[in-house]
KEDRENLO-172779 format. One line per field, with one value per residue (C-alpha): residue number from 1; residue in three letters; chain; x, y, z. Coordinates in Angstrom, 2 decimals, padded with zeros to 5 digits. Layout:
<rs>
num <- (NUM, ...)
residu <- (Ala, ...)
chaine <- (A, ...)
X <- (X, ...)
Y <- (Y, ...)
Z <- (Z, ...)
</rs>
This chain:
<rs>
num <- (1, 2, 3, 4, 5, 6, 7, 8, 9, 10, 11, 12, 13, 14, 15, 16, 17, 18, 19, 20, 21, 22, 23, 24, 25, 26, 27, 28, 29, 30, 31, 32, 33, 34, 35, 36, 37, 38, 39, 40, 41, 42, 43, 44, 45, 46, 47, 48, 49, 50, 51, 52, 53, 54, 55, 56, 57, 58, 59, 60, 61, 62, 63, 64, 65, 66, 67, 68, 69, 70, 71, 72, 73, 74, 75, 76, 77, 78, 79, 80, 81, 82, 83, 84, 85, 86, 87, 88, 89, 90, 91, 92, 93, 94, 95, 96, 97, 98, 99, 100, 101, 102, 103, 104, 105, 106, 107, 108, 109, 110, 111, 112, 113, 114, 115, 116, 117, 118, 119, 120, 121, 122, 123, 124, 125, 126, 127, 128, 129, 130, 131, 132, 133, 134, 135, 136, 137, 138, 139, 140, 141, 142, 143, 144, 145, 146, 147, 148, 149, 150, 151, 152, 153, 154, 155, 156, 157, 158, 159, 160, 161, 162, 163, 164, 165, 166, 167, 168, 169, 170, 171, 172, 173, 174, 175, 176, 177, 178, 179, 180, 181, 182, 183, 184, 185, 186, 187, 188, 189, 190, 191, 192, 193, 194, 195, 196, 197, 198, 199, 200, 201, 202, 203, 204, 205, 206, 207, 208, 209, 210, 211, 212, 213, 214, 215, 216, 217, 218, 219, 220, 221, 222, 223, 224, 225, 226, 227, 228, 229, 230, 231, 232, 233, 234, 235, 236, 237, 238, 239, 240, 241, 242, 243, 244, 245, 246, 247, 248, 249, 250, 251, 252, 253, 254, 255, 256, 257, 258, 259, 260, 261, 262, 263, 264, 265, 266, 267, 268, 269, 270, 271, 272, 273, 274, 275, 276, 277, 278, 279, 280, 281, 282, 283, 284, 285, 286, 287, 288, 289, 290, 291, 292, 293, 294, 295, 296, 297, 298, 299, 300, 301, 302, 303, 304, 305, 306, 307, 308, 309, 310, 311, 312, 313, 314, 315, 316, 317, 318, 319, 320, 321, 322, 323, 324, 325, 326, 327, 328, 329, 330, 331, 332, 333, 334, 335, 336, 337, 338, 339, 340, 341, 342, 343, 344, 345, 346, 347, 348, 349, 350, 351, 352, 353, 354, 355, 356, 357, 358, 359, 360, 361, 362, 363, 364, 365, 366, 367, 368, 369, 370, 371, 372, 373, 374, 375, 376, 377, 378, 379, 380, 381, 382, 383, 384, 385, 386, 387, 388, 389, 390, 391, 392, 393, 394, 395, 396, 397, 398, 399, 400, 401, 402, 403, 404, 405, 406, 407, 408, 409, 410, 411, 412, 413, 414, 415, 416, 417, 418, 419, 420, 421, 422, 423, 424, 425, 426, 427, 428, 429, 430, 431, 432, 433, 434, 435, 436, 437, 438, 439, 440, 441, 442, 443, 444, 445, 446, 447, 448, 449, 450, 451, 452, 453, 454, 455, 456, 457, 458, 459, 460)
residu <- (Met, Arg, Asn, Pro, Ser, Leu, Ile, Leu, Met, Ser, Trp, Met, Val, Ala, Ala, Met, Ile, Gly, Val, Gly, Val, Ala, Val, Ala, Trp, Ala, Trp, Pro, Phe, Trp, Val, Val, Val, Leu, Leu, Gly, Ala, Gly, Leu, Val, Gly, Val, Ala, Val, Leu, Leu, Thr, Arg, Gly, Thr, Trp, Asp, Gln, Thr, Arg, Glu, Asn, His, Glu, Asp, Val, Ile, Thr, Gly, Val, Arg, Gln, Leu, Glu, Gln, Leu, Ser, Gly, Ile, Asp, Glu, Ala, Arg, Ala, Arg, Arg, Val, Leu, Glu, Pro, Asp, Ala, Leu, Gly, Gly, His, Ile, Gln, Arg, Leu, Val, Glu, Asn, Val, Lys, Lys, Arg, Met, Thr, Ser, Leu, Glu, Glu, Glu, Arg, Thr, Lys, Ile, Ile, Ala, Ile, Met, Glu, Asn, Leu, Val, Glu, Gly, Val, Val, Ala, Phe, Asp, Ala, Lys, Gly, Lys, Val, Val, Phe, Thr, Asn, Ser, Ser, Ala, His, Arg, Ile, Leu, Gly, Leu, Asp, Ala, Arg, Ala, Ile, Gln, Gly, Arg, Ser, Val, Trp, Glu, Ile, Ile, Arg, Asn, Gln, Glu, Leu, Ala, Gly, Leu, Val, Glu, Gly, Cys, Gln, Glu, Leu, Ala, Trp, His, Glu, Arg, Arg, Gln, Ala, Glu, Val, Glu, Leu, His, Pro, Pro, Val, Ser, Met, Val, Leu, Glu, Val, Tyr, Ala, Leu, Pro, Phe, Pro, Ile, Ser, Asn, Gln, Lys, Lys, Gly, Ser, Val, Leu, Val, Leu, His, Asp, Val, Thr, Gln, Leu, Arg, Arg, Leu, Glu, Gln, Val, Arg, Thr, Glu, Phe, Ile, Glu, Asn, Val, Ser, His, Glu, Leu, Arg, Thr, Pro, Leu, Thr, Ala, Ile, Val, Gly, Tyr, Leu, Glu, Thr, Leu, Val, Asp, Glu, Pro, Ser, Leu, Glu, Thr, Pro, Asn, Asn, Arg, Lys, Phe, Val, His, Val, Ala, Tyr, Gln, His, Ala, Glu, Arg, Leu, Ser, Arg, Leu, Val, Glu, Asp, Leu, Arg, Ser, Leu, Ser, Glu, Ile, Glu, Ser, Gly, Lys, Ile, Val, Leu, Arg, Cys, Glu, Leu, Val, Pro, Leu, Arg, Glu, Val, Ala, Gln, Asp, Val, Cys, Glu, Met, Phe, Gln, Asn, Gln, Leu, Ser, Lys, Lys, Asn, Leu, Gln, Ile, Ser, Asn, Lys, Ile, Gly, Val, Glu, Phe, Ser, Ala, Trp, Ala, Asp, Arg, Asp, Arg, Leu, Ile, Gln, Ile, Leu, Val, Asn, Leu, Val, Asp, Asn, Ala, Ile, Lys, Tyr, Thr, Ser, Ala, Glu, Gly, Thr, Ile, Ser, Phe, Gln, Ala, Thr, Leu, Leu, Gly, Asp, Gln, Gly, Ile, Ser, Leu, Gln, Val, Asn, Asp, Thr, Gly, Gln, Gly, Ile, Pro, Ser, Ile, Asp, Leu, Pro, Arg, Ile, Thr, Glu, Arg, Phe, Tyr, Arg, Val, Asp, Arg, Ala, Arg, Ser, Arg, Glu, Glu, Gly, Gly, Thr, Gly, Leu, Gly, Leu, Ser, Ile, Val, Lys, His, Leu, Leu, Gln, Leu, Leu, Gly, Gly, Lys, Leu, Arg, Ile, Gln, Ser, Glu, Leu, Gly, Lys, Gly, Thr, Thr, Ile, Glu, Val, Ile, Leu, Pro, Val, Ser, Arg, Pro, Thr, Pro, Ser, Thr, Lys, Pro, Leu)
chaine <- (A, A, A, A, A, A, A, A, A, A, A, A, A, A, A, A, A, A, A, A, A, A, A, A, A, A, A, A, A, A, A, A, A, A, A, A, A, A, A, A, A, A, A, A, A, A, A, A, A, A, A, A, A, A, A, A, A, A, A, A, A, A, A, A, A, A, A, A, A, A, A, A, A, A, A, A, A, A, A, A, A, A, A, A, A, A, A, A, A, A, A, A, A, A, A, A, A, A, A, A, A, A, A, A, A, A, A, A, A, A, A, A, A, A, A, A, A, A, A, A, A, A, A, A, A, A, A, A, A, A, A, A, A, A, A, A, A, A, A, A, A, A, A, A, A, A, A, A, A, A, A, A, A, A, A, A, A, A, A, A, A, A, A, A, A, A, A, A, A, A, A, A, A, A, A, A, A, A, A, A, A, A, A, A, A, A, A, A, A, A, A, A, A, A, A, A, A, A, A, A, A, A, A, A, A, A, A, A, A, A, A, A, A, A, A, A, A, A, A, A, A, A, A, A, A, A, A, A, A, A, A, A, A, A, A, A, A, A, A, A, A, A, A, A, A, A, A, A, A, A, A, A, A, A, A, A, A, A, A, A, A, A, A, A, A, A, A, A, A, A, A, A, A, A, A, A, A, A, A, A, A, A, A, A, A, A, A, A, A, A, A, A, A, A, A, A, A, A, A, A, A, A, A, A, A, A, A, A, A, A, A, A, A, A, A, A, A, A, A, A, A, A, A, A, A, A, A, A, A, A, A, A, A, A, A, A, A, A, A, A, A, A, A, A, A, A, A, A, A, A, A, A, A, A, A, A, A, A, A, A, A, A, A, A, A, A, A, A, A, A, A, A, A, A, A, A, A, A, A, A, A, A, A, A, A, A, A, A, A, A, A, A, A, A, A, A, A, A, A, A, A, A, A, A, A, A, A, A, A, A, A, A, A, A, A, A, A, A, A, A, A, A, A, A, A, A, A, A, A, A, A, A, A, A, A, A, A, A, A, A, A, A, A, A, A, A, A, A, A, A, A, A, A, A, A, A, A, A, A, A)
X <- (197.79, 196.97, 194.52, 191.74, 191.08, 194.67, 194.62, 191.41, 192.75, 196.04, 194.27, 191.85, 194.83, 196.45, 193.21, 193.10, 196.75, 196.13, 193.12, 195.11, 197.95, 195.50, 193.85, 197.23, 198.29, 194.97, 193.82, 190.31, 187.50, 186.41, 189.99, 190.13, 186.79, 187.85, 191.20, 189.62, 186.90, 189.46, 191.71, 188.75, 187.52, 190.92, 190.95, 187.50, 188.38, 191.62, 189.95, 187.13, 189.62, 191.51, 188.28, 187.31, 190.70, 190.44, 186.95, 188.18, 191.05, 188.59, 186.36, 189.40, 190.10, 186.47, 186.66, 189.81, 188.15, 185.13, 187.42, 189.10, 185.95, 185.74, 189.34, 189.16, 185.58, 184.98, 181.86, 181.58, 179.18, 181.53, 184.45, 182.67, 182.07, 185.61, 187.62, 187.79, 190.98, 192.59, 191.82, 192.45, 196.05, 195.23, 192.32, 194.30, 197.11, 194.67, 193.12, 196.54, 197.35, 194.01, 194.65, 198.15, 196.70, 194.18, 196.88, 199.13, 196.27, 195.54, 199.21, 199.31, 196.23, 197.81, 201.00, 199.01, 197.05, 200.22, 201.89, 198.90, 198.82, 202.56, 202.23, 199.35, 200.04, 197.70, 198.95, 197.08, 197.29, 195.20, 194.56, 193.03, 190.15, 192.58, 194.10, 197.33, 198.97, 198.51, 199.43, 201.06, 202.18, 205.24, 203.23, 202.02, 205.64, 206.57, 203.57, 203.73, 207.52, 207.36, 209.97, 208.36, 210.30, 209.37, 205.61, 204.01, 201.93, 202.24, 199.20, 197.66, 198.84, 202.44, 202.71, 200.31, 201.12, 197.97, 194.83, 192.45, 193.90, 193.93, 190.34, 189.28, 190.74, 188.96, 185.71, 185.60, 184.35, 181.08, 180.51, 178.33, 180.10, 178.96, 179.90, 183.11, 184.41, 186.28, 188.37, 191.13, 194.01, 197.04, 200.23, 202.89, 206.71, 208.68, 206.19, 204.35, 201.56, 197.81, 196.05, 192.63, 191.83, 189.18, 188.55, 186.44, 185.89, 186.79, 185.66, 188.08, 185.38, 181.61, 181.95, 185.11, 185.98, 189.34, 189.89, 191.63, 193.01, 193.47, 195.75, 195.85, 198.47, 196.79, 199.53, 200.49, 196.86, 196.12, 199.21, 198.07, 194.60, 196.15, 198.25, 195.19, 193.08, 195.73, 196.15, 192.41, 192.20, 195.06, 193.85, 190.30, 191.55, 193.75, 190.99, 188.19, 189.29, 189.91, 186.77, 184.66, 185.99, 185.42, 181.84, 181.12, 182.37, 180.57, 177.35, 177.60, 178.32, 175.33, 172.96, 175.10, 172.90, 175.86, 176.08, 173.31, 174.99, 173.39, 176.70, 178.36, 175.57, 175.65, 179.42, 179.24, 176.33, 178.21, 181.32, 179.20, 177.57, 180.92, 182.48, 179.54, 179.88, 183.60, 182.86, 180.35, 182.93, 185.52, 183.00, 182.02, 185.66, 186.32, 183.27, 184.28, 187.85, 186.65, 184.35, 187.03, 189.70, 187.40, 187.51, 183.74, 182.42, 178.94, 176.37, 173.75, 170.31, 166.74, 165.82, 162.14, 162.14, 159.06, 160.53, 163.88, 162.19, 160.05, 163.14, 164.70, 161.49, 161.56, 165.20, 164.32, 161.12, 162.70, 164.23, 160.99, 158.99, 161.36, 160.87, 157.20, 157.81, 155.70, 157.23, 155.29, 156.18, 154.31, 156.31, 154.27, 155.11, 155.81, 158.95, 162.36, 165.90, 169.16, 171.36, 173.26, 170.64, 173.02, 174.45, 170.99, 169.98, 173.14, 172.15, 168.60, 169.79, 172.01, 169.20, 166.58, 169.08, 169.64, 165.90, 165.24, 168.02, 166.78, 162.99, 161.18, 158.69, 155.44, 157.05, 156.76, 159.15, 158.04, 159.32, 158.07, 159.13, 158.65, 159.60, 161.72, 161.63, 165.08, 166.68, 165.84, 163.77, 163.61, 163.42, 162.61, 163.05, 160.90, 160.86, 159.19, 162.34, 164.13, 165.37, 168.71, 169.63, 170.06, 173.60, 174.64, 173.09, 176.08, 178.41, 176.13, 177.72, 181.30, 183.13, 182.56, 180.45, 177.74, 175.03, 174.59, 177.72, 176.29, 173.08, 175.06, 177.32, 174.29, 172.63, 175.82, 176.33, 179.70, 179.38, 180.08, 176.62, 175.76, 179.31, 179.00, 175.61, 177.05, 180.00, 177.85, 175.47, 178.39, 179.40, 175.84, 175.61, 173.06, 172.66, 171.80, 169.53, 168.64, 165.79, 165.11, 163.19, 164.24, 161.64, 159.55, 161.63, 163.90, 163.48, 166.48, 166.14, 168.10, 168.08, 168.97, 169.00, 166.12, 168.24, 171.85, 173.78, 175.69, 179.43, 180.60, 182.48, 179.68, 179.82, 179.69)
Y <- (019.51, 016.27, 016.64, 013.99, 014.05, 013.10, 010.30, 008.82, 009.02, 007.34, 004.40, 004.03, 003.85, 001.28, -000.77, -000.69, -001.76, -004.60, -005.85, -005.62, -007.69, -010.30, -010.63, -010.83, -013.66, -015.44, -015.42, -016.74, -014.23, -014.18, -013.36, -010.43, -009.09, -009.36, -007.71, -004.76, -004.31, -004.48, -001.84, 000.48, -000.01, 000.90, 004.01, 005.06, 004.52, 006.47, 009.26, 009.51, 009.80, 012.51, 014.39, 014.19, 015.57, 018.35, 019.25, 019.43, 021.70, 023.83, 024.14, 025.17, 027.97, 029.10, 029.14, 031.26, 033.67, 033.89, 034.92, 037.56, 038.93, 041.98, 042.94, 042.26, 043.14, 039.76, 037.88, 034.09, 033.66, 035.51, 033.46, 030.19, 031.43, 032.59, 029.90, 027.34, 025.27, 026.88, 030.45, 029.89, 031.11, 034.45, 035.17, 034.28, 036.58, 039.46, 038.75, 038.91, 042.18, 043.67, 042.71, 044.19, 047.49, 047.57, 046.85, 049.54, 052.05, 051.17, 051.55, 054.99, 056.09, 054.77, 056.73, 059.93, 059.51, 058.86, 061.92, 064.08, 062.69, 063.23, 066.91, 067.71, 070.16, 068.11, 064.90, 061.72, 058.44, 055.39, 052.36, 048.97, 047.43, 046.22, 049.67, 048.86, 051.56, 050.98, 054.44, 057.69, 060.74, 062.93, 065.65, 063.07, 062.03, 065.67, 066.49, 063.36, 062.99, 059.52, 057.45, 056.40, 053.11, 051.99, 052.59, 050.42, 047.67, 049.08, 049.71, 053.10, 053.06, 052.42, 055.44, 057.93, 058.68, 060.72, 059.23, 061.61, 060.89, 057.14, 057.34, 059.09, 056.22, 053.56, 055.55, 055.40, 051.81, 053.17, 055.77, 055.43, 055.86, 059.48, 060.57, 062.05, 063.31, 066.54, 067.64, 070.07, 068.23, 069.69, 067.63, 067.92, 067.56, 066.20, 067.44, 070.55, 071.78, 072.24, 070.06, 070.27, 066.59, 064.94, 061.21, 059.26, 055.62, 054.12, 050.76, 047.82, 045.25, 044.97, 044.03, 045.84, 049.51, 051.17, 054.68, 057.81, 060.70, 064.06, 066.32, 070.08, 072.06, 075.19, 076.03, 079.32, 080.33, 079.71, 081.70, 084.66, 084.42, 084.39, 087.49, 089.29, 088.33, 089.51, 092.77, 093.49, 092.55, 094.87, 097.78, 097.41, 097.42, 100.49, 102.46, 101.53, 103.64, 106.96, 106.53, 106.02, 109.30, 111.17, 109.91, 110.82, 114.40, 114.92, 113.56, 116.17, 118.97, 118.10, 119.15, 122.08, 125.26, 127.53, 126.11, 128.36, 129.04, 126.65, 125.80, 124.96, 122.56, 121.02, 120.46, 118.83, 116.62, 115.43, 114.71, 112.80, 110.67, 109.70, 108.97, 106.69, 104.92, 104.41, 103.10, 100.58, 099.48, 098.87, 096.88, 094.76, 094.09, 093.06, 090.76, 089.13, 088.67, 086.98, 084.66, 083.61, 083.09, 080.81, 082.99, 083.02, 080.59, 079.32, 078.58, 076.71, 075.83, 075.53, 079.13, 080.17, 081.97, 084.12, 085.57, 086.39, 087.97, 090.12, 091.40, 092.40, 094.18, 096.31, 097.29, 098.99, 100.84, 104.30, 103.60, 102.02, 105.05, 107.48, 105.70, 104.88, 101.13, 098.31, 095.19, 092.03, 088.86, 085.90, 083.16, 080.68, 080.02, 076.36, 077.04, 076.67, 076.22, 074.89, 078.02, 080.54, 083.15, 086.14, 085.13, 084.51, 088.01, 089.37, 087.60, 088.98, 092.50, 092.54, 091.27, 093.72, 096.60, 095.83, 095.50, 098.93, 100.57, 099.30, 099.45, 102.62, 104.50, 102.67, 099.34, 096.20, 093.78, 090.44, 087.36, 083.87, 080.32, 076.94, 073.46, 071.57, 068.11, 066.51, 069.56, 071.80, 074.96, 077.91, 081.45, 084.03, 087.79, 089.30, 092.89, 094.88, 096.83, 097.55, 093.97, 092.64, 092.01, 088.29, 088.90, 090.16, 087.36, 084.94, 087.62, 089.36, 087.72, 088.69, 091.20, 094.84, 093.82, 096.39, 096.24, 100.03, 101.67, 105.18, 104.06, 101.99, 104.90, 107.14, 104.67, 104.16, 100.46, 098.79, 096.00, 093.37, 092.59, 089.58, 088.26, 088.24, 086.51, 083.79, 083.07, 083.00, 080.54, 078.29, 078.26, 077.35, 074.57, 076.51, 077.75, 081.03, 081.32, 084.55, 085.06, 088.45, 090.08, 093.50, 096.12, 093.69, 092.76, 090.19, 087.06, 085.98, 082.47, 081.33, 077.53, 076.22, 072.76, 071.94, 069.78, 069.25, 068.05, 064.75, 065.39, 063.61, 064.13, 064.57, 063.39, 066.16)
Z <- (000.62, -001.26, -004.17, -003.87, -007.66, -008.48, -005.91, -007.37, -010.93, -009.94, -008.33, -011.29, -013.68, -011.38, -011.47, -015.29, -015.54, -013.08, -015.05, -018.31, -016.86, -015.56, -019.01, -020.74, -018.46, -019.10, -015.52, -014.83, -015.32, -011.70, -010.58, -013.00, -011.67, -008.02, -008.71, -010.52, -007.88, -005.07, -006.61, -007.29, -003.70, -002.27, -004.47, -003.23, 000.44, 000.19, -001.73, 000.82, 003.70, 001.85, 001.13, 004.81, 005.84, 003.25, 004.44, 008.04, 007.00, 005.05, 008.13, 010.21, 007.76, 007.92, 011.74, 011.58, 009.16, 011.47, 014.33, 012.17, 010.57, 012.85, 012.07, 008.34, 007.49, 005.73, 006.79, 007.06, 004.12, 001.79, 003.12, 002.22, -001.35, -001.99, -000.18, -002.99, -002.78, -005.83, -004.69, -000.98, -000.98, -002.59, -000.30, 002.83, 001.67, 001.17, 004.57, 006.25, 004.46, 005.54, 009.16, 008.97, 007.69, 010.53, 013.11, 011.64, 011.75, 015.39, 016.29, 014.64, 016.62, 019.82, 019.11, 018.53, 021.78, 023.80, 022.23, 023.19, 026.74, 027.19, 026.25, 028.59, 031.42, 033.63, 035.15, 034.16, 036.08, 035.06, 037.26, 036.50, 038.45, 041.16, 041.65, 039.76, 037.61, 033.86, 032.51, 033.63, 031.68, 032.26, 034.05, 036.59, 037.20, 037.84, 040.05, 042.21, 042.14, 040.56, 038.72, 035.43, 035.29, 038.80, 039.01, 036.31, 037.91, 041.42, 043.60, 044.30, 047.93, 046.83, 044.53, 046.19, 049.80, 050.27, 051.77, 049.99, 046.53, 047.12, 048.38, 045.16, 043.10, 045.16, 045.08, 041.27, 041.51, 042.95, 040.23, 037.14, 033.79, 033.37, 036.90, 038.25, 041.58, 042.14, 045.10, 046.01, 047.65, 049.39, 049.11, 051.79, 051.59, 049.86, 047.19, 048.43, 046.18, 045.85, 043.28, 041.71, 041.15, 038.96, 039.39, 036.90, 035.89, 032.52, 031.08, 031.07, 030.20, 030.51, 034.17, 035.32, 035.80, 035.93, 037.25, 035.99, 038.03, 036.29, 038.34, 037.81, 039.72, 041.15, 043.68, 042.04, 041.60, 045.28, 046.29, 044.20, 045.73, 049.19, 048.41, 047.04, 050.06, 052.49, 050.58, 050.60, 054.27, 055.23, 053.10, 054.42, 057.98, 057.42, 055.68, 058.03, 061.04, 059.22, 057.11, 060.23, 061.61, 058.32, 057.99, 061.61, 061.24, 057.92, 059.38, 062.12, 059.64, 057.44, 060.22, 061.41, 061.57, 060.80, 057.26, 055.99, 052.67, 050.13, 048.48, 051.79, 052.73, 049.23, 049.36, 052.76, 051.65, 048.53, 050.61, 053.11, 050.38, 048.83, 052.21, 053.02, 049.68, 050.25, 053.74, 052.29, 049.70, 052.42, 054.47, 051.46, 050.60, 054.19, 054.20, 050.91, 052.13, 055.33, 053.39, 050.89, 053.54, 055.54, 058.65, 059.03, 061.62, 060.75, 063.44, 061.47, 062.78, 061.51, 060.69, 060.23, 056.88, 057.43, 060.60, 058.95, 055.92, 058.22, 060.06, 056.74, 055.63, 058.79, 058.23, 054.93, 055.88, 055.56, 052.14, 050.91, 052.04, 050.30, 046.94, 047.55, 047.18, 048.59, 050.12, 051.03, 052.90, 051.38, 053.11, 055.15, 058.78, 058.01, 055.94, 057.58, 056.23, 057.64, 057.74, 059.82, 060.75, 060.63, 057.26, 055.83, 056.93, 055.27, 052.03, 052.07, 052.99, 049.89, 047.67, 048.97, 048.79, 045.09, 044.48, 046.03, 044.00, 040.65, 041.16, 040.15, 042.35, 043.15, 042.34, 044.47, 046.15, 047.59, 049.44, 048.55, 049.46, 047.78, 048.98, 046.41, 048.01, 048.25, 046.64, 049.60, 049.85, 047.47, 048.88, 046.18, 046.18, 043.39, 042.17, 039.40, 038.57, 035.32, 034.88, 033.68, 030.00, 029.27, 027.99, 031.45, 033.54, 033.37, 034.79, 037.24, 040.31, 039.38, 041.58, 040.54, 037.54, 036.83, 034.17, 034.13, 035.57, 035.58, 037.36, 039.84, 040.79, 041.12, 043.48, 045.49, 044.66, 045.25, 042.68, 045.35, 046.73, 044.54, 044.76, 048.56, 048.27, 045.99, 048.28, 051.42, 049.77, 048.84, 052.51, 053.50, 050.90, 048.86, 045.29, 043.58, 040.54, 038.77, 036.30, 034.78, 031.97, 030.80, 031.71, 033.80, 036.82, 038.41, 040.53, 042.59, 043.97, 047.02, 047.41, 050.88, 052.52, 054.87, 057.17, 058.17, 055.07, 055.29, 054.70, 051.55, 048.32, 045.84, 042.23, 039.66)
</rs>
C-alpha cells in the first residue's frame, strides 16, 4: 500500500529542487513561481488520489470486519478505532486466528454430535424442505436396509418404500415447531419389522422446515407381547370349563341340607369363594387378552349416559344392601357419549365394583356428568371410601397392582379391573383420570367423545 505522506514529501522536495535550479540559472521570477506552484499542485493532486484510494481500502476492511463480527466478537465501532494503517496487519491477524478458533470449536461440536448419533440404537433420518435426505445414521441404514453411499440427496419416496412412513415425512410441513407425530408402522419383506416412529420438524431457515424421522425397532417386544397374549388366551380357555363345573358343584353343596356340621359347611363355603375368585380372574384375563389382541368388535353409537348408569346401579343392589351403601345417579337426561354400550357398561361395572369393595358401611357412591366442550364429556364415579395414597396413583392402572394386597385378597379383587377400564377407554378414544384423597374418597373420571371421531394421525 502506498503511503500518502511519503508521496507528498517526495513531490515537495522535487518542487524545492526545481525552484533552486531555476534560481541558479537566473530564470525570471514569474517562471520560478509558476514552476514551484505547478510542482506543488501535482503533489497535492497525487496525494489526494492516494488518500481516496486508501480510504476506500480502509472502508472495505471495515465492511469485511462487519461481516465477521458475529464470528469474531468484534464490533464495528471497535474495528474503526483499532484499524489504523500501522496496526491493521496485527489486528487482521488476530481476527483471522479468532475465526479459526471458532471454526475449530464448531467442527469439534459437529464431530461429537455425529458420534452420538452414530451410536444411537434408534434410526435417525433427516430430510430438507424438499424431502431430500440430508443425514442418516448407521441404525437407520440397518433398519431400512439402506446403502449409506447411495441415499444422500435422494427423495423420501426413493429410499422409503412405505406409504405411511413417507406420509409422516410430508406431514411434518404442517406441524408447529413443538409438535410431533407418532405411529406404529409394520414393514414388509425384504425388511420385516415393526417400528415405533416419531416424526418432527426442524428449522432450516426462518421460512423453511425440514423433517426428522426417529425409528425405534419394537419387533421383538411385539413378538413377546403376542406370545404372552396367546399364552393367557390358551390358559384362560383351558381353565374356564373345569372352573365352571367346580363353581357349579360347590354352589350346590353350599345349600345342601345334609351339611349340618358347621365345619363342613364352612369348608365348602371357603372353597366356593376361592373358586369364584379364580373364575373371575380367568374371565378378567380373557377380557384383557381380547382387548389387547384387537379381537373386540366395537359397535359405537350415541349412548344415553343416565340410562346406562341406572342399569349399572340396579346390577349392584344386593351388594349395596349388604354393606349398607347408598348409590345415586345425578346424570342429566341430556348427556350422551359416542361409545359401545356394552363396553361402557363393562367399564362402569368395574368402577362401581371397586367403589363398593373399598367403601365402608353407610358410605355413598354417585354418578355425575359434565360437558367438556371440544374435549368430550366427563362421566365421574365418586365414592367416600378409604382413598388411594398419592404415591400409588401413577401405577394404579397396571396389571395386578394393588394398593393394599391384604385388603384386596379379602375383598376378592383380581387386580385387573382398572387395567381393563384403561384399555377399553383407549379403544373407545377416551381417557381415564383418577383423583383421590386418602381417608376421604376417590373420583374416577371417564372422558368420552360426544360424536364420531374423525380418523387422523394426531400430533402429540
